N, C-alpha and C positions, 0 to 999 in steps of 0.2 A: 683213272684217279681224279682227273680234273673235270669229269662229268661232261666232256665235249668230244664229239667226233668231227673229223675234218675230211674234206675232199680237195686234194691239191694235185698239181700236175707232176711235181717231182720233189724228191727229198734227198738230203745229204746227211749221212750219219757221221758225226764227228766223235768217234769213239774215245779219243784221248781226252775230250772235254765233257764226255757224257751228255752230248747235246744232239738233237736232230733239227736240221734246218729244212723247212718246208717252203715250197714256192708254187705259184700258179702263173698262168700266162694271160690273165684278164687284160692286162695293158696292151697285149698284142692283138687280142680278139676284138676289142672295142675301140673304134677309131677315135683318136684324140682323147683317150681316157684320162690321161693326166692333166688335160687342159679344161676338163669339164668343171663348171661352177658347182657350188654346193646345191643350188636349186635344181640344176640339171642332173646331178647325181641321184636325186630322189627318184627320178623316173627310170633309172637304168636297172635292168634285171641282172642281178649278180648271183642268182640262185645256183649256178652250176659249180661254183667253187667257194664253199663256205665252211665255217666252223659252226656246228649246231649243238646246242646244249642238250644233254640227256637227262637233266634234272626233271623230276616229275612236274607235269604241267600240260595244259591243253595246247598252248602255242609256244613251242620252244624258242628261246632266244637264238638268233643266228646272225652271223656277220661274215663279211668277206675280207681277206687279208692277202696282199700281194706276196708277203713273206712272213713266216713265223718261226720262232725258235722254241723248241721244247726242251726244258732242262730236266734231264732224267734223274738227277740227284734231288732237286728241290720239288720236282713235280709241278713246275710252274710253266705256263705257256705265255710266251712273249710275242704277241702279234704286232706286226709292223705294217705301216702303210695301209691302215684301216681307213678307208675313205668315209664310211657311213655306217651307223647302227640305226635300225628302225625299231623303235620301242613305243608301244601304244600308238598314238597318232602322230608322234614326233619323229624327226630325223635328228640324230645326234652325231656330231663331228668331233672325234677325240683330238686332244692336244697332240700335234705332230703325228697324228695317225697311229698312236701307240695305245694298245689295249693289253692289259695283263689279266690272265685267268689264274686264280690261286688254286691251291691243292683241293679245296673243297668244292670247286666249280664256281665260286663267287668271282665277280668281276671287280677288280680294284677300282676305286673311285678315281676319276681323273679331273684335273684342273684346267682352266683356260680353254674349255670346250665351247662349241657353238651348238645352239639348239634352234631348229626351224620347226614351227608348228602352225597348223598341222600339215601333213604331207600332201593334202589336196589343194588347199588355198595358198599355202606357203606365205601367209600374211605376217607372221611374227618371227623375228630373229632375235635371239638372246645370245650374247657373247660373254667371254670371260667367265664362263659358267663352271662351277664345281658340281660334278654330276656323279650320282651313285645309281647304277642300274641294278634293280632287284631281279627283274625277269622281263620277259618280252612284253608284258603289259603294265609294267610299273617302274618308275624311276622318281627320284627326287633331286632337287638341285637348287642352286642360287645363281644369279647372274645379272648382267647389265643389259638394258634395253634402250635403244636410241629413239627418243621421241622427236621427230622432225616436223616442224610446222610449215605453214604456207610461206613464211618469210625466209625460209631456208635455215633458220636457227635449229640447232640440235641440242637436246638436253638428255642427260642420263637418268634413267629410272633404275634403281637397284631392287630387283625382285629377290627377296630373301626366302620366299616360300613358293617353290615351283614343284608341281607334282601332277598326278593323274587322278581324276575323280572316278566315281563308280561307273560312269558311262564310257570310260576309256579316253576321256578328253583331257588334254593338257590344260592346267590352270596355273596362274601365278598371281601373287599379291604383293604389293608394296605400299608403304605408308610414307607420305610426303608431308613434312612439317611446314609451318608458315615461314620458318627461318630459312628454308631451302630456296625461297624466292623462285619457285617453279612457275612457269607460264604456259598456259595452253596455247597462246599466241601472244604477240606483244601487247595486246589489249586486255587480256584476262589472266590474272594470277590464279593459282590453285593450291589448296591444301586438303589433305584427306587421303583416302584409300584409292589405289589404282588396281583394277582387276583385269587380268588377261584370260580370255577363253579362246582356245585355239580355233574353234569353229566360227568365231565372230571376227570380222575384218578389223574392227577397231577396239581400242581399249575402253573399258568402262571406268568412269570416274565418279566417286561418291565422297562428297565432302563439301567444300565451299569454293565459290569463285569470287574474285574481286575485280571490279573494273578499274583500269588505270586511266586517270584523267587529271591534268593540271588545272582544269576548270572547277573541280569539286573540292576545293580546299576547305570551304566553309562547312559543307555537309559531307564529310568524308565517307566514301563507300565502305561498307563492312563486308566481311566474308559472308556470302549468301549460300545457304544450303541448296544442293541440287544432286541429282543422280542421273547420269546419261552416258551412253556411248558417244565418243567424240571423234569426229573425222578431223585429224590435225590439219588437213588441207582446206577445210571449210568448217571452222568451229562455230557450231550453233548450239546454244545451251537453253534448257527449258526454264521458264519463269513461272513460278507458282502464283496462284491468285492470292496467296497469303505468304509472302516471302518472309523468311526467318533467318537470323544469324546463327552462328554455331552454338550459341547458348539457348537457342529457341526463342529469342526475343524478336518482336515484330519489327520488320523493316518496311520501308515505303519506296516504291519505284514509280514516281509520278511527278508532275507539276502539282504543288500542294498549296492549300490555303490554310492559314492559321487564324482562326477567329479571335483567339485569346491575344495573340501578338499583333493582329491586324497586318499581316504581311503575306506575300507570295514568295515561295522559294521552290527549289527543285532537289529534293532528296532522292538520289538515284541509288537504291539499295543502301539507304542510310536510315538512321533512326529519326523518327519524326520529332520536331521541336517540342510538341506537346501531344498527349495521347488523343486529344479531341481534334487534331488537325485532319483536314479533309484531303484525300487523294482525288484531284480533279480529273486526271487523265490516266487512270491505272491501266496497265496492260497485263493480260495473262496470255502466255504463249512462249515466245522465244526471243533470245538476244544473240546478235552477231555483230561483228565489227566490219564496217565498210572501209577497207584500206584506202581506196581511191579518194573517198570523201572525208577520210579521217573522222569517222563518226561511229558511235555506238548506236545500234538500231534495235529497238524493242518492237516486236510485231506479233499480232495474233496469228500470223501464218508462218510456218516453218520455212517454206519456200515461196518467194514472191512470184506471183503469176501476172500475166498481162491483164490490164484493166482490173487489178486487184482493188477490193474495197476494204482491205485489212486495216484495222486500227494500228497506229504506229506511234512511237515516241523516239525521237532522234536527238542525240547529243552531238552537236557539231563541235569538235575539240579545237578547231581553228578559230572560231568566233565566240566560243563559250555561249552558245545559244541552244536551248532545248525547244524542239518543235514537236507538237503532238497533233495527229490527225485522227479524228473519230469522235466518239461521244465525249462530252464535257460535263462535269458535275460541278456546279457552283456552290452546291450545298444549300441554296436558297429554298425556303419552305413557304410556299404560297397557298397552303391549305388545299382547297378544292380546285385551285387553278394549277393544272399540270403543265410543266414546262420541260422540254427536252431539247438539248443543244447538240448539234453535230457539226464538226468543222475543223478549222486549224487554230491551234493555240500556240503562241510563240512567247517563250520566256527568255529574256536576255539576262544572263547572270550578272553581266556588267553592261549597262548600269542599273540592274535590278528593276526591270520593267516587264509588264505582261500585256500582250495584245491578242485579241481573238477575232476571227472571221467565221461566223457560224450561221448555220441553218437552224432556225428556231421554230419549234412546234409548240403552240400554246393551245390548250384545250380547256374551255371553261363554259359554264352555263351562261347564255346570253340571248338576247332577242334576235331571232332569225330575220325579222323584218328590218331591224336596225342595221344588221350586217348587209342585207341586200341593198339598203339605201346607200351605205358606204361603198359597196361594190359598184353601184350604178354611177356614182360620181367619179370613181376611179376610171371606169371604162370610157367616160366622156372626156376625161382630162388628157391633154397632150403630154404623155409621159413615156420615157424610154422603156422598152421591153426587156425582160429578163433573158439572159443568154444561158441556156441549159448546159452549155459546154463549160461553164465556169466550174472550177474544181470543187467548190463547196456545195453548190446545189446539185451538181452531178453525182457526187458521192452519196449525199444524203438521200436523194431520190432513188438511187440504185439500191441502197441498203433497205429503204422502206418498201419499195415496189418490187424489186427483183429486175433483172435485165430485160425480160420480155415486155412487161408493162411499162417500164421506163422508156423503151424504144418507141412504143405506141404513142405515149404522151409527147415525147420529144418531136416525133414526126408531125403530130397535130399542131403543136405550137409553131413549128417551122413553116407549116402550110397556111395556118389560119391566124397566127399570132396568139392563140390561146387554145387550151384543150377543150374538146366538146363537152366533157363532163369530168368531174373530179372523181378519182378512184376512192373507194371506201377506205382504203388504207391511208388516204390523205385527208380524210374528213375530220379536220381539226378546226377549231374556231379561227385560228390564224396560223398560217405557214409563212414565215418570213425568211429571206435569204440574204446573204452578204451583210449580216448584222455585225458591224465592226465595233468591238468593245475593247476597252483598256481598263486596267485597275487604277482606281483613284483612292489612295490610302486615306486622304483627308475626309472624303465622303464615306469611306468604307463601302464603296460601290464599284461595280463594273459599269462603265458609262460608254456610250457610243453616239456618233452622229451619222447622218445619212450620207449618200442615198441608201435607203433600205428597200430591199426587194420584197414586194408582197406577192407571194406565189398564189395564195388562195385565201378566201374568207369563208369558212364553213364549206358548204357544197359549191361555192361559186369560184370558178377560176378567175384569176386577175392578171398575174404575170406583168407587173409594172413596178418600176423603181420610183420611190417617193422620198423626198427629203424629210428629215426628222431627227429625233433623239430617242435613246433608250437608256434606262437606268435599272440595273438589278442591284438592289441595296441589301447588304447584310447588317442586320441590327440585332442586338441582344433583346430589344423590346419587340422585335418582330420584323421579318424581312419585307421589303417593299419592291414594287414593280411599277415603272413609269414608261409609257410609250407614247410618243407624239409624232403624228404624221402631218406633213404640210404639203398639200397637193399643189398649191400656188399661194401667193401672198394673200393672206386673209382667208384662206380656205384650208381648214385643218380639222383633225380628229385627235382626241386625247383620251388615253386609258390609264387608270391607276388602280393598283391593288395594294391593300394593306389591311391587316386585322380582320379578315373575313369579308371585306367589302370591295367589290369591283366597281369602280366609278368610271363613267364615260361622259364626254361632252364634245360638241362639235360646233363649228361656225355654221353648219347646216342645221337650221332650226327644225326641219322635218325629221332629222335624226333625233334631235332632243325631244321633240313632241312624242315620237314613238316611245322613248324611254319613260317619260313622265306619265304617259297614258297607261302604262302597265300597272296593274294592281300589285300590292305588296306580296300577296301569296303566290303570284305568278312569276315573281322574280327572286324568290327565296327558295333555297334547297332545304329539304327536310334533313334533320340531323339524326343519324342512326349510330348507335354504339359510340365509338370514339371519334367520329368524323367531325371535322371543323365546320363551324357555322359559315354560311355563304349567302350573300345577297348582291345583286347588281343594282346600282342606283345612278341617278344623274349626278355629275360632278359640278364644280363651280368654275366660272371663268378665272377667278383669282388663283385657284389651285393650278390650273393649266399655265397661267402667266408666271407664277412663282417657279414652276419647274423649268419652263423654257428660258427664263432669265438666268437661272442657276446654270443650265447647260451652256448657254451662250457665253457666260462669264468663264466657265471652265475651258471651253474650246477656243475662246479668243486668246487665252493664255497659252494653251497647248500648241496652237497654230502659229505662234510668234516665231520668226526666224531666229 
């Protein structure tokens, strides 16, 4: 009548009550049976003493009970001390071990049960579950899941939709609102959908994360879209190249420059102050929280490796300082003069200041003979050599050359003071290192003073530090570049770019004579399509003097105690 058959060790017929009590001796046959944990029970074979469904189906539902009572009047089977039911890929543990089989062979739903899924990895436990078993391959339920993070904090996720998919795998879904104040760990809030797949070790989160920091009150972080499986003991979240909030509006995660407002700021997963604002140090990759350093770390690598050259952006919540390592985009447009910066950028939220220490690659059309003259004078000068173990030059050269070629050049410089020849990958007009820049709002410029490391000039290795000044100016009328090198008092070289003209002049008249002796057509680049015009020419002493005086005035004020 109940569509079940059973195999038990003994029975008692209580004729006056119209009941039959069935019992088996599993507890005696299996050592410490009643002390086994739920996960241990999953691996125990209970097949010798079972109730087995006779309802049509390929795989009949079966379960073991230490004792059962069959009501002959109601045709209901009351199974007691049911330790476990194996349904689909899950293990179900009924409330108080009680299972009721109704007259038609259906199993009565039970409350406050525990589900472990799947039975192989035992990764997920749901408790307080209301479970309805349909057959050996299907059940549906709702229940509570404890999400415990690395800090030891535990939060409840209420899965309202638990079931079995077409592959026989347990799934569950919950939706968490922003008002729930759910946290993936103390540093990251979450809102959105949570999915459980029994075969996966971790839960999958699809929605938005929000970083928590008392430093970012001016540019408040927004909910940022993402989708990922999350290890609660090591929360690492993906960062899109185009981060968006929950309404699909653009966000920025970078140190940023606003040309319209003439300011530097740090929107970390926040809305830019203006649509035209420039992300100077954007990161595509991953974000995690460093508990020891109390820092949010954005990196191009998911897992940090030894001698990593990954680009990073780090928010130090103790000092309210944002530090970026990697490529830097100032947004400056120098036409046919190509500039690339790689290094360290530090923005102090308080007191709103920016400093950079960068490796600078400049590539532009220029006289090779003039560069050689500059190189010759540098090599004769008594100047300090560049240390390739410095963080800035080390990372930039490794990124450009790769580890193997970098080691070769580093060994040559260690032995001979310079590399024998410059790599083709480094064949730029100027490679400068340890260029220390800071933002000057009054000038609308990134400005810096020496010593500046000259790694190479064109194909000529140099590897010397030289005093000097650098200015990268952002102007609505056109960006400007000024570089001044002073080998010794009265011995200098000056370069300026603006509006399609690269100007150069030196205290070395041989250098100047080379430039003035070049015909116009030999120092002018042809213009094709939408390319900018370009020509290099001799500059004037007054232009050099005006620039150096401006820089001396700025840094005399900056260096005051």
